[in-house]
Backbone as CSV, one residue per row, in Angstrom:
resi,resn,N_x,N_y,N_z,CA_x,CA_y,CA_z,C_x,C_y,C_z
1,MET,7.432,108.121,-17.343,6.301,108.772,-16.682,5.617,109.731,-17.663
2,ILE,4.296,109.719,-17.676,3.504,110.602,-18.526,2.957,111.735,-17.654
3,ALA,2.988,112.960,-18.166,2.536,114.111,-17.392,1.036,114.040,-17.127
4,LEU,0.661,114.265,-15.877,-0.756,114.306,-15.531,-1.458,115.418,-16.296
5,SER,-0.757,116.513,-16.571,-1.372,117.630,-17.288,-1.850,117.201,-18.674
6,LEU,-1.125,116.289,-19.320,-1.563,115.786,-20.619,-2.839,114.971,-20.462
7,ALA,-2.907,114.146,-19.435,-4.116,113.363,-19.183,-5.309,114.282,-18.939
8,GLN,-5.067,115.383,-18.235,-6.165,116.323,-17.970,-6.612,117.034,-19.246
9,LYS,-5.670,117.326,-20.137,-6.044,117.904,-21.432,-6.895,116.917,-22.235
10,VAL,-6.494,115.664,-22.217,-7.272,114.644,-22.923,-8.634,114.480,-22.255
11,GLY,-8.668,114.602,-20.932,-9.939,114.570,-20.227,-10.869,115.685,-20.687
12,ALA,-10.314,116.864,-20.926,-11.133,117.972,-21.413,-11.710,117.663,-22.792
13,ILE,-10.965,116.909,-23.589,-11.479,116.485,-24.900,-12.659,115.536,-24.720
14,THR,-12.563,114.634,-23.742,-13.705,113.738,-23.505,-14.930,114.529,-23.059
15,ARG,-14.718,115.607,-22.312,-15.870,116.425,-21.896,-16.521,117.100,-23.111
16,ALA,-15.718,117.569,-24.044,-16.274,118.174,-25.249,-17.059,117.140,-26.053
17,ALA,-16.518,115.930,-26.139,-17.235,114.855,-26.828,-18.514,114.507,-26.074
18,GLY,-18.441,114.515,-24.751,-19.623,114.243,-23.938,-20.716,115.271,-24.159
19,ASP,-20.344,116.527,-24.340,-21.336,117.568,-24.626,-22.052,117.275,-25.946
20,ALA,-21.287,116.839,-26.950,-21.887,116.506,-28.241,-22.840,115.320,-28.109
21,ILE,-22.452,114.348,-27.286,-23.298,113.177,-27.060,-24.595,113.575,-26.360
22,MET,-24.484,114.384,-25.318,-25.664,114.747,-24.523,-26.650,115.602,-25.314
23,ALA,-26.159,116.367,-26.283,-27.060,117.158,-27.121,-27.987,116.247,-27.914
24,ILE,-27.489,115.069,-28.267,-28.300,114.099,-29.014,-29.109,113.224,-28.060
25,TYR,-28.526,112.888,-26.933,-29.183,112.035,-25.933,-30.481,112.644,-25.427
26,SER,-30.535,113.964,-25.389,-31.695,114.644,-24.827,-32.878,114.707,-25.786
27,GLY,-32.670,114.306,-27.038,-33.746,114.350,-28.020,-34.026,112.982,-28.618
28,ASP,-34.671,112.975,-29.762,-34.929,111.734,-30.483,-33.747,111.442,-31.400
29,PHE,-33.423,110.176,-31.530,-32.312,109.808,-32.414,-32.599,108.448,-33.053
30,ALA,-32.064,108.266,-34.239,-32.212,107.000,-34.955,-31.070,106.071,-34.572
31,VAL,-31.314,104.777,-34.692,-30.301,103.766,-34.381,-30.071,102.907,-35.619
32,GLN,-28.834,102.894,-36.095,-28.451,102.032,-37.209,-27.796,100.770,-36.656
33,THR,-27.624,99.783,-37.500,-26.951,98.551,-37.115,-25.711,98.375,-37.975
34,LYS,-24.555,98.215,-37.323,-23.308,98.029,-38.046,-23.165,96.572,-38.506
35,ALA,-22.119,96.304,-39.256,-21.927,94.966,-39.823,-21.798,93.891,-38.758
36,ASP,-21.288,94.268,-37.561,-21.132,93.291,-36.478,-22.375,93.215,-35.597
37,ALA,-23.470,93.824,-36.050,-24.770,93.810,-35.358,-24.810,94.752,-34.157
38,SER,-23.769,95.527,-33.925,-23.787,96.496,-32.832,-24.458,97.782,-33.304
39,PRO,-25.057,98.530,-32.369,-25.781,99.745,-32.758,-24.849,100.925,-33.009
40,LEU,-25.345,101.854,-33.812,-24.620,103.082,-34.130,-25.624,104.229,-34.139
41,THR,-25.278,105.330,-33.490,-26.151,106.506,-33.466,-25.377,107.733,-33.921
42,ALA,-26.107,108.815,-34.119,-25.466,110.078,-34.473,-24.521,110.545,-33.376
43,ALA,-24.778,110.131,-32.133,-23.914,110.536,-31.021,-22.528,109.920,-31.158
44,ASP,-22.448,108.655,-31.581,-21.146,108.031,-31.815,-20.334,108.851,-32.813
45,LEU,-20.989,109.255,-33.902,-20.292,109.960,-34.976,-19.938,111.386,-34.572
46,ALA,-20.820,112.040,-33.822,-20.531,113.402,-33.363,-19.343,113.408,-32.407
47,ALA,-19.321,112.456,-31.485,-18.203,112.377,-30.541,-16.901,112.054,-31.260
48,GLN,-16.966,111.178,-32.256,-15.779,110.839,-33.038,-15.183,112.079,-33.688
49,GLN,-16.032,112.919,-34.264,-15.552,114.123,-34.936,-14.882,115.069,-33.947
50,VAL,-15.505,115.272,-32.802,-14.929,116.152,-31.785,-13.558,115.647,-31.349
51,ILE,-13.458,114.359,-31.081,-12.209,113.796,-30.570,-11.107,113.842,-31.620
52,ALA,-11.413,113.438,-32.843,-10.398,113.419,-33.893,-9.842,114.816,-34.137
53,THR,-10.721,115.807,-34.164,-10.281,117.189,-34.385,-9.407,117.678,-33.238
54,ALA,-9.835,117.416,-31.990,-9.104,117.920,-30.823,-7.760,117.221,-30.637
55,LEU,-7.703,115.926,-30.859,-6.422,115.222,-30.724,-5.410,115.716,-31.757
56,ALA,-5.890,116.044,-32.941,-4.998,116.538,-33.989,-4.397,117.896,-33.635
57,GLU,-5.045,118.618,-32.734,-4.569,119.942,-32.347,-3.594,119.912,-31.169
58,LEU,-3.436,118.742,-30.523,-2.470,118.632,-29.434,-1.046,118.677,-29.980
59,ASP,-0.111,119.033,-29.106,1.307,119.036,-29.504,1.861,117.620,-29.419
60,LEU,1.098,116.673,-29.906,1.501,115.268,-29.872,0.836,114.577,-31.063
61,PRO,1.307,114.908,-32.280,0.657,114.378,-33.487,0.898,112.874,-33.632
62,LEU,-0.152,112.111,-33.425,-0.051,110.655,-33.468,-1.227,110.091,-34.244
63,PRO,-1.076,108.905,-34.804,-2.219,108.272,-35.455,-3.292,107.891,-34.442
64,ILE,-4.509,107.686,-34.948,-5.657,107.355,-34.106,-6.274,106.058,-34.587
65,VAL,-6.542,105.160,-33.656,-7.370,103.984,-33.912,-8.656,104.197,-33.130
66,SER,-9.789,104.108,-33.816,-11.070,104.385,-33.173,-12.127,103.408,-33.658
67,GLU,-13.093,103.128,-32.791,-14.190,102.253,-33.189,-14.946,102.806,-34.381
68,GLU,-15.067,104.118,-34.460,-15.894,104.711,-35.502,-15.081,105.262,-36.663
69,ALA,-13.898,104.757,-36.869,-13.085,105.128,-38.024,-12.402,103.867,-38.545
70,ARG,-12.213,103.814,-39.807,-11.582,102.629,-40.399,-10.150,102.494,-39.898
71,ALA,-9.836,101.336,-39.377,-8.497,101.118,-38.813,-7.468,100.945,-39.925
72,ALA,-6.273,101.438,-39.663,-5.174,101.224,-40.593,-4.866,99.734,-40.674
73,ASP,-4.360,99.310,-41.806,-3.972,97.909,-41.974,-2.863,97.555,-41.001
74,TRP,-2.786,96.270,-40.662,-1.754,95.789,-39.745,-0.350,96.089,-40.273
75,SER,-0.171,96.051,-41.587,1.142,96.350,-42.165,1.604,97.752,-41.791
76,GLN,0.641,98.639,-41.582,0.966,100.002,-41.154,1.016,100.099,-39.637
77,ARG,0.020,99.537,-38.964,-0.052,99.646,-37.503,1.132,98.983,-36.806
78,ARG,1.663,97.944,-37.390,2.753,97.236,-36.725,4.002,98.102,-36.590
79,GLN,4.069,99.188,-37.348,5.208,100.105,-37.272,5.033,101.148,-36.183
80,TRP,3.826,101.238,-35.618,3.547,102.293,-34.662,4.048,101.907,-33.267
81,SER,4.758,102.809,-32.620,5.114,102.599,-31.219,4.164,103.355,-30.294
82,ARG,3.587,104.471,-30.808,2.647,105.272,-30.011,1.463,105.669,-30.884
83,TYR,0.283,105.643,-30.301,-0.912,106.081,-31.026,-2.050,106.269,-30.026
84,TRP,-3.086,106.977,-30.461,-4.299,107.146,-29.670,-5.265,106.004,-29.973
85,LEU,-5.907,105.497,-28.931,-6.896,104.427,-29.069,-8.194,104.944,-28.458
86,VAL,-9.256,105.023,-29.263,-10.443,105.804,-28.909,-11.721,104.987,-29.070
87,ASP,-12.608,105.101,-28.090,-13.995,104.691,-28.261,-14.847,105.919,-27.962
88,PRO,-15.379,106.565,-28.993,-16.091,107.831,-28.763,-17.382,107.678,-27.977
89,LEU,-17.975,106.466,-28.010,-19.162,106.213,-27.195,-19.174,104.723,-26.866
90,ASP,-18.646,104.403,-25.711,-18.595,103.019,-25.249,-19.884,102.714,-24.492
91,GLY,-20.620,101.722,-24.962,-21.900,101.411,-24.344,-23.058,102.006,-25.120
92,THR,-22.995,101.907,-26.449,-24.082,102.462,-27.251,-25.414,101.804,-26.907
93,ARG,-25.382,100.515,-26.548,-26.627,99.857,-26.140,-27.226,100.540,-24.902
94,GLU,-26.367,100.953,-23.986,-26.856,101.640,-22.789,-27.358,103.044,-23.150
95,PHE,-26.689,103.681,-24.113,-27.144,104.981,-24.610,-28.553,104.858,-25.180
96,VAL,-28.771,103.825,-25.991,-30.082,103.616,-26.607,-31.146,103.345,-25.545
97,LYS,-30.766,102.613,-24.485,-31.702,102.338,-23.384,-31.911,103.553,-22.484
98,ARG,-31.066,104.566,-22.641,-31.105,105.792,-21.830,-30.939,105.496,-20.337
99,ASN,-30.032,104.570,-20.005,-29.793,104.286,-18.588,-28.551,105.004,-18.051
100,GLY,-27.879,105.774,-18.895,-26.757,106.591,-18.443,-25.425,105.882,-18.330
101,GLU,-25.384,104.565,-18.545,-24.157,103.803,-18.301,-23.305,103.683,-19.562
102,PHE,-22.892,104.814,-20.089,-22.016,104.832,-21.256,-20.895,105.829,-21.009
103,THR,-19.822,105.696,-21.769,-18.634,106.501,-21.520,-17.993,106.960,-22.823
104,VAL,-17.083,107.921,-22.678,-16.154,108.327,-23.737,-14.769,107.885,-23.284
105,ASN,-14.053,107.165,-24.133,-12.757,106.587,-23.757,-11.653,107.041,-24.709
106,ILE,-10.576,107.572,-24.161,-9.389,107.901,-24.953,-8.163,107.382,-24.216
107,ALA,-7.341,106.613,-24.918,-6.104,106.079,-24.331,-4.923,106.424,-25.221
108,LEU,-3.772,106.542,-24.597,-2.509,106.652,-25.318,-1.782,105.318,-25.158
109,ILE,-1.467,104.690,-26.273,-0.749,103.420,-26.255,0.707,103.685,-26.599
110,ASP,1.600,103.160,-25.788,3.046,103.314,-25.994,3.687,101.945,-25.814
111,ASN,4.289,101.444,-26.890,4.957,100.141,-26.831,4.011,99.064,-26.301
112,HIS,2.809,99.030,-26.843,1.786,98.015,-26.547,1.112,98.183,-25.188
113,GLN,1.444,99.233,-24.452,0.870,99.439,-23.131,0.017,100.706,-23.096
114,SER,-1.044,100.662,-22.293,-1.873,101.847,-22.088,-1.218,102.707,-21.014
115,VAL,-0.716,103.880,-21.409,0.056,104.720,-20.486,-0.679,105.999,-20.106
116,LEU,-1.818,106.248,-20.738,-2.657,107.394,-20.387,-4.091,107.001,-20.694
117,GLY,-4.987,107.360,-19.796,-6.386,107.053,-20.023,-7.291,108.156,-19.519
118,ALA,-8.347,108.438,-20.275,-9.398,109.363,-19.851,-10.737,108.701,-20.140
119,VAL,-11.578,108.625,-19.113,-12.898,107.996,-19.228,-13.924,108.954,-18.641
120,LEU,-14.872,109.370,-19.460,-15.934,110.275,-19.022,-17.269,109.556,-19.037
121,ALA,-18.042,109.716,-17.961,-19.441,109.307,-17.930,-20.271,110.565,-18.176
122,PRO,-20.743,110.801,-19.394,-21.377,112.082,-19.711,-22.599,112.421,-18.872
123,VAL,-23.385,111.439,-18.467,-24.616,111.722,-17.735,-24.328,112.249,-16.337
124,THR,-23.369,111.631,-15.629,-23.048,112.076,-14.273,-22.009,113.190,-14.255
125,GLY,-21.210,113.288,-15.312,-20.118,114.253,-15.340,-18.838,113.739,-14.719
126,ASP,-18.830,112.491,-14.224,-17.619,111.934,-13.624,-16.561,111.715,-14.704
127,LEU,-15.377,112.268,-14.472,-14.255,112.127,-15.397,-13.086,111.493,-14.666
128,TYR,-12.635,110.357,-15.181,-11.494,109.634,-14.615,-10.311,109.808,-15.565
129,VAL,-9.166,110.204,-15.018,-7.956,110.273,-15.836,-6.808,109.610,-15.087
130,ALA,-5.858,109.125,-15.857,-4.664,108.515,-15.268,-3.516,108.653,-16.248
131,ALA,-2.314,108.714,-15.714,-1.106,108.740,-16.521,-0.071,107.868,-15.834
132,ARG,0.677,107.130,-16.620,1.654,106.200,-16.063,2.614,106.910,-15.114
133,GLY,2.620,106.461,-13.859,3.474,107.031,-12.843,2.909,108.247,-12.133
134,ALA,1.719,108.714,-12.552,1.133,109.930,-11.958,-0.167,109.654,-11.220
135,GLY,-0.588,108.398,-11.122,-1.779,108.047,-10.371,-3.061,108.175,-11.168
136,ALA,-4.165,107.866,-10.488,-5.506,107.944,-11.074,-6.299,109.015,-10.340
137,TRP,-7.109,109.761,-11.092,-7.778,110.938,-10.547,-9.222,111.001,-11.040
138,LEU,-10.080,111.572,-10.199,-11.495,111.748,-10.518,-11.872,113.217,-10.391
139,GLN,-12.547,113.735,-11.422,-13.131,115.077,-11.387,-14.633,114.902,-11.597
140,GLN,-15.431,115.307,-10.618,-16.852,114.985,-10.661,-17.700,116.004,-11.405
141,LYS,-17.157,117.143,-11.733,-17.844,118.091,-12.595,-16.797,118.966,-13.266
142,ALA,-17.161,119.520,-14.405,-16.222,120.360,-15.140,-15.712,121.492,-14.253
143,ASP,-14.400,121.704,-14.276,-13.734,122.741,-13.480,-13.735,122.443,-11.986
144,GLY,-14.199,121.240,-11.606,-14.149,120.855,-10.203,-12.766,120.393,-9.799
145,PRO,-12.538,120.152,-8.506,-11.222,119.704,-8.043,-10.930,118.267,-8.492
146,TRP,-9.672,117.953,-8.611,-9.231,116.600,-8.937,-8.967,115.838,-7.641
147,GLN,-9.567,114.669,-7.518,-9.402,113.841,-6.325,-8.648,112.564,-6.688
148,PRO,-7.596,112.229,-5.946,-6.926,110.943,-6.215,-7.839,109.786,-5.837
149,ILE,-7.819,108.729,-6.614,-8.630,107.548,-6.310,-7.738,106.323,-6.207
150,HIS,-8.213,105.365,-5.419,-7.442,104.151,-5.176,-8.391,102.962,-5.093
151,ALA,-7.959,101.862,-5.655,-8.720,100.623,-5.523,-8.588,100.108,-4.095
152,ARG,-9.510,99.256,-3.698,-9.509,98.740,-2.329,-8.894,97.349,-2.264
153,SER,-8.579,96.915,-1.058,-8.179,95.524,-0.844,-9.375,94.626,-1.143
154,LEU,-9.113,93.411,-1.576,-10.168,92.477,-1.953,-11.145,92.286,-0.799
155,ALA,-12.400,92.610,-1.036,-13.424,92.524,0.001,-13.918,91.091,0.154
156,GLN,-14.457,90.814,1.322,-15.093,89.521,1.585,-16.493,89.767,2.125
157,PRO,-17.543,89.446,1.380,-17.478,88.871,0.040,-17.078,89.911,-1.005
158,ALA,-16.523,89.407,-2.104,-16.109,90.290,-3.190,-17.325,90.790,-3.960
159,THR,-17.166,91.942,-4.585,-18.185,92.474,-5.494,-17.669,92.329,-6.919
160,ALA,-18.444,91.614,-7.734,-18.056,91.362,-9.121,-18.891,92.246,-10.045
161,ALA,-18.248,93.196,-10.680,-18.928,93.993,-11.696,-19.109,93.133,-12.933
162,GLY,-20.227,93.328,-13.617,-20.502,92.542,-14.813,-21.240,93.354,-15.839
163,SER,-21.287,92.849,-17.043,-21.911,93.565,-18.137,-23.403,93.717,-17.931
164,ARG,-23.909,94.886,-18.276,-25.347,95.128,-18.221,-26.045,94.493,-19.417
165,SER,-25.380,94.467,-20.573,-26.052,94.037,-21.802,-25.508,92.744,-22.395
166,HIS,-24.457,92.183,-21.806,-23.889,90.951,-22.339,-23.814,89.929,-21.208
167,GLY,-24.600,88.884,-21.277,-24.517,87.822,-20.282,-23.365,86.886,-20.603
168,GLY,-23.077,85.958,-19.715,-22.002,85.017,-19.984,-21.843,84.012,-18.865
169,PRO,-21.091,82.947,-19.122,-20.921,81.853,-18.152,-19.781,82.091,-17.177
170,GLU,-19.744,83.263,-16.544,-18.605,83.611,-15.697,-18.654,82.997,-14.305
171,HIS,-19.825,82.554,-13.853,-19.996,82.201,-12.446,-19.006,81.140,-11.966
172,ALA,-18.821,80.094,-12.734,-17.961,78.991,-12.278,-16.536,79.468,-12.029
173,LEU,-15.991,80.241,-12.948,-14.615,80.719,-12.786,-14.523,81.761,-11.680
174,LEU,-15.493,82.662,-11.605,-15.485,83.652,-10.529,-15.521,82.983,-9.164
175,SER,-16.310,81.937,-9.024,-16.409,81.228,-7.750,-15.058,80.669,-7.333
176,GLN,-14.301,80.176,-8.303,-12.973,79.650,-7.990,-11.988,80.760,-7.645
177,LEU,-12.197,81.933,-8.212,-11.265,83.038,-7.993,-11.521,83.798,-6.699
178,VAL,-12.798,84.015,-6.355,-13.111,84.870,-5.206,-14.096,84.242,-4.224
179,GLY,-14.548,83.013,-4.489,-15.489,82.368,-3.577,-16.917,82.430,-4.083
180,ASP,-17.741,81.527,-3.590,-19.119,81.405,-4.077,-20.031,82.550,-3.648
181,ASP,-19.656,83.276,-2.610,-20.581,84.249,-2.033,-20.386,85.670,-2.571
182,TYR,-19.742,85.799,-3.725,-19.523,87.143,-4.260,-20.853,87.798,-4.630
183,GLU,-20.850,89.117,-4.605,-22.040,89.898,-4.949,-21.914,90.426,-6.375
184,ARG,-23.017,90.421,-7.107,-23.017,90.891,-8.488,-23.390,92.370,-8.554
185,LEU,-22.743,93.077,-9.453,-23.039,94.490,-9.673,-23.070,94.756,-11.179
186,PRO,-24.244,94.664,-11.812,-24.326,94.924,-13.254,-24.010,96.385,-13.565
187,MET,-23.244,96.596,-14.620,-22.871,97.955,-15.003,-22.463,97.953,-16.464
188,GLY,-22.826,98.986,-17.200,-22.477,99.070,-18.603,-21.127,99.713,-18.835
189,SER,-20.571,99.458,-20.020,-19.388,100.130,-20.553,-18.152,99.985,-19.664
190,SER,-17.189,100.890,-19.853,-15.940,100.842,-19.100,-16.101,101.325,-17.663
191,LEU,-17.321,101.687,-17.270,-17.558,102.089,-15.887,-17.241,100.975,-14.909
192,LYS,-17.267,99.737,-15.361,-16.925,98.610,-14.471,-15.494,98.754,-13.950
193,PHE,-14.566,99.129,-14.830,-13.181,99.356,-14.421,-13.102,100.531,-13.440
194,CYS,-13.870,101.573,-13.735,-13.818,102.776,-12.903,-14.365,102.521,-11.502
195,LEU,-15.377,101.654,-11.398,-15.883,101.283,-10.071,-14.776,100.650,-9.240
196,MET,-13.996,99.778,-9.852,-12.882,99.161,-9.130,-11.821,100.190,-8.780
197,ALA,-11.552,101.098,-9.697,-10.519,102.108,-9.460,-10.862,103.014,-8.285
198,ARG,-12.151,103.250,-8.046,-12.549,104.125,-6.942,-12.954,103.335,-5.699
199,GLY,-12.711,102.016,-5.702,-12.929,101.204,-4.508,-14.348,100.764,-4.278
200,ALA,-15.166,100.659,-5.355,-16.566,100.280,-5.209,-16.863,98.883,-5.746
201,ALA,-15.867,98.190,-6.266,-16.015,96.819,-6.755,-14.638,96.170,-6.735
202,ASP,-14.614,94.843,-6.944,-13.357,94.109,-6.785,-12.862,93.423,-8.051
203,VAL,-13.763,92.842,-8.839,-13.339,92.081,-10.009,-14.327,92.285,-11.156
204,TYR,-13.827,92.096,-12.344,-14.661,92.056,-13.544,-14.060,91.001,-14.460
205,LEU,-14.781,89.913,-14.635,-14.344,88.821,-15.497,-15.113,88.910,-16.801
206,ARG,-14.410,88.946,-17.918,-15.082,89.014,-19.207,-14.720,87.784,-20.044
207,LEU,-15.694,86.907,-20.216,-15.568,85.761,-21.098,-16.389,86.068,-22.348
208,GLY,-15.749,86.490,-23.367,-16.441,86.913,-24.582,-15.676,88.033,-25.242
209,LEU,-16.130,88.415,-26.420,-15.392,89.359,-27.227,-15.531,90.798,-26.735
210,THR,-14.421,91.497,-26.724,-14.374,92.954,-26.601,-13.322,93.429,-27.589
211,SER,-13.305,94.724,-27.826,-12.293,95.304,-28.706,-11.301,96.118,-27.898
212,GLU,-10.159,96.379,-28.494,-9.093,97.069,-27.762,-9.532,98.440,-27.265
213,TRP,-10.362,99.134,-28.032,-10.800,100.473,-27.597,-11.791,100.413,-26.439
214,ASP,-12.359,99.227,-26.168,-13.284,99.088,-25.041,-12.567,99.133,-23.689
215,THR,-11.306,98.768,-23.655,-10.626,98.531,-22.382,-9.433,99.437,-22.101
216,ALA,-8.805,99.992,-23.127,-7.483,100.601,-22.947,-7.479,101.785,-21.990
217,ALA,-8.392,102.730,-22.168,-8.386,103.924,-21.318,-8.653,103.561,-19.867
218,ALA,-9.674,102.738,-19.646,-10.026,102.368,-18.275,-8.986,101.456,-17.650
219,GLN,-8.266,100.695,-18.460,-7.183,99.875,-17.913,-6.129,100.758,-17.256
220,CYS,-5.748,101.836,-17.922,-4.748,102.729,-17.335,-5.255,103.318,-16.031
221,VAL,-6.526,103.727,-15.996,-7.105,104.265,-14.764,-7.037,103.225,-13.655
222,LEU,-7.436,102.007,-13.952,-7.451,100.949,-12.933,-6.039,100.609,-12.468
223,GLU,-5.106,100.496,-13.386,-3.743,100.149,-12.999,-3.112,101.241,-12.136
224,GLU,-3.335,102.493,-12.492,-2.763,103.574,-11.697,-3.434,103.718,-10.342
225,ALA,-4.644,103.133,-10.203,-5.329,103.114,-8.906,-4.925,101.909,-8.067
226,GLY,-4.071,101.039,-8.613,-3.578,99.895,-7.851,-4.067,98.547,-8.330
227,GLY,-4.852,98.531,-9.405,-5.406,97.285,-9.907,-4.609,96.713,-11.060
228,ALA,-5.242,95.789,-11.787,-4.568,95.127,-12.896,-5.608,94.584,-13.864
229,VAL,-5.189,94.402,-15.104,-6.004,93.743,-16.127,-5.139,92.645,-16.738
230,LEU,-5.622,91.402,-16.653,-4.847,90.233,-17.038,-5.622,89.378,-18.029
231,ASP,-4.901,88.737,-18.947,-5.575,87.718,-19.737,-5.717,86.469,-18.869
232,LEU,-6.383,85.446,-19.359,-6.692,84.303,-18.502,-5.492,83.392,-18.267
233,ALA,-4.352,83.725,-18.879,-3.097,83.063,-18.539,-2.358,83.822,-17.453
234,GLY,-2.924,84.955,-17.032,-2.316,85.744,-15.965,-1.327,86.784,-16.450
235,ALA,-1.244,87.010,-17.758,-0.299,87.983,-18.303,-0.956,89.359,-18.423
236,PRO,-0.198,90.434,-18.213,-0.755,91.780,-18.347,-1.282,92.025,-19.756
237,PHE,-2.353,92.808,-19.843,-2.999,93.108,-21.117,-2.102,93.983,-21.972
238,ARG,-2.057,93.706,-23.279,-1.268,94.470,-24.225,-2.112,94.821,-25.448
239,TYR,-1.644,95.820,-26.211,-2.403,96.338,-27.343,-1.560,96.332,-28.613
240,ASN,-2.285,96.415,-29.750,-1.635,96.403,-31.065,-0.763,95.157,-31.221
241,ARG,-1.373,94.018,-30.906,-0.640,92.754,-30.918,-0.646,92.070,-32.276
242,GLY,-1.559,92.459,-33.162,-1.649,91.790,-34.450,-2.748,92.390,-35.300
243,GLU,-3.096,91.690,-36.351,-4.085,92.215,-37.290,-5.439,92.440,-36.636
244,SER,-5.859,91.525,-35.767,-7.152,91.666,-35.105,-7.079,92.706,-34.001
245,LEU,-8.153,93.482,-33.862,-8.273,94.454,-32.775,-9.167,93.930,-31.655
246,LEU,-9.424,92.622,-31.656,-10.204,92.001,-30.594,-9.301,91.610,-29.428
247,ASN,-9.819,91.774,-28.220,-9.095,91.394,-27.015,-9.262,89.911,-26.724
248,PRO,-8.306,89.320,-26.018,-8.568,88.013,-25.413,-9.511,88.183,-24.221
249,GLU,-10.061,87.081,-23.737,-10.859,87.135,-22.514,-9.962,87.595,-21.374
250,PHE,-10.554,88.237,-20.351,-9.695,88.860,-19.350,-10.343,88.907,-17.974
251,LEU,-9.478,89.194,-17.007,-9.889,89.462,-15.633,-9.324,90.815,-15.232
252,ALA,-10.209,91.731,-14.844,-9.790,93.021,-14.294,-10.024,92.988,-12.791
253,VAL,-9.049,93.482,-12.016,-9.117,93.380,-10.556,-8.691,94.690,-9.914
254,GLY,-9.238,94.937,-8.739,-8.860,96.132,-8.007,-7.632,95.948,-7.141
255,ASP,-7.544,94.824,-6.460,-6.448,94.575,-5.526,-5.285,93.918,-6.260
256,GLY,-4.327,94.736,-6.672,-3.179,94.225,-7.406,-2.184,93.461,-6.557
257,SER,-2.363,93.451,-5.228,-1.428,92.734,-4.370,-1.711,91.235,-4.317
258,VAL,-2.911,90.829,-4.753,-3.267,89.410,-4.791,-2.556,88.751,-5.967
259,ASP,-2.116,87.501,-5.808,-1.479,86.771,-6.901,-2.568,86.183,-7.797
260,TRP,-3.136,87.045,-8.626,-4.226,86.614,-9.499,-3.748,85.645,-10.562
261,SER,-2.506,85.775,-10.980,-1.976,84.848,-11.975,-2.004,83.419,-11.440
262,ALA,-1.601,83.259,-10.186,-1.628,81.929,-9.588,-3.058,81.423,-9.440
263,ARG,-3.961,82.309,-9.049,-5.369,81.908,-8.920,-5.948,81.488,-10.266
264,LEU,-5.628,82.250,-11.309,-6.123,81.910,-12.639,-5.563,80.573,-13.109
265,GLN,-4.280,80.377,-12.889,-3.678,79.110,-13.317,-4.293,77.928,-12.571
266,ALA,-4.538,78.092,-11.270,-5.135,77.009,-10.500,-6.572,76.756,-10.959
267,ALA,-7.310,77.835,-11.225,-8.725,77.696,-11.612,-8.871,77.080,-12.991
268,THR,-8.047,77.498,-13.940,-8.179,76.990,-15.290,-7.550,75.611,-15.449
269,ARG,-6.742,75.207,-14.471,-6.152,73.871,-14.484,-7.145,72.829,-14.006
270,ASP,-8.085,73.262,-13.139,-9.067,72.320,-12.571,-10.058,71.841,-13.616
């Protein structure tokens, strides 16, 4: 079990990073293009600096893997049992569009599992934190009360959260998993997981590339709220699996009581 107090401390770090992001969001900013064609702004780098400095000051000195820092080689990472996994600004495309659907993500990985997660939506101030065995919690403004959150039972029709900026051929598989009449809910960044964690959506199917820092923090929040994140073979999501930091395609769900593994196997067998 991980202490909720540690998750709340990490949540406070995401708020500090969010402040740095919002200082740039409110003005004019330039957009660079990284080698993978994804955008990069000064806000990504400012948040990275805040997070790296603050994590180093915790009484838990661990290595950091972050989108905006060069990752250690696999020969080194394979020796790690615990480390921080960070996306200082998840949803940079949404940041550039100024639609507010971006987040700050910090996760603690222990033995390939996400055991602590903090996800901040800087524009709304919503902060989601979770710790293994301590539940999932929402704080809607700084210094506000912490509210426990829970995913809902699978709705009929189901609500499928989907990417705001990345389209994909998910419809056929989703129809087999939850029925043809599901409702779509476009949303950017890791907020899709958080919607499920607070009972506002049911599934998120991702067919396409994501990176480990895109999912880890919100996975812990969703799992502690009663949900699950599975690869398309129905196995629980794991981290630091090899040299690549890319995730397999996945299904995130709110209702963990459903046998999603069986549904996935039946759907992908057809």
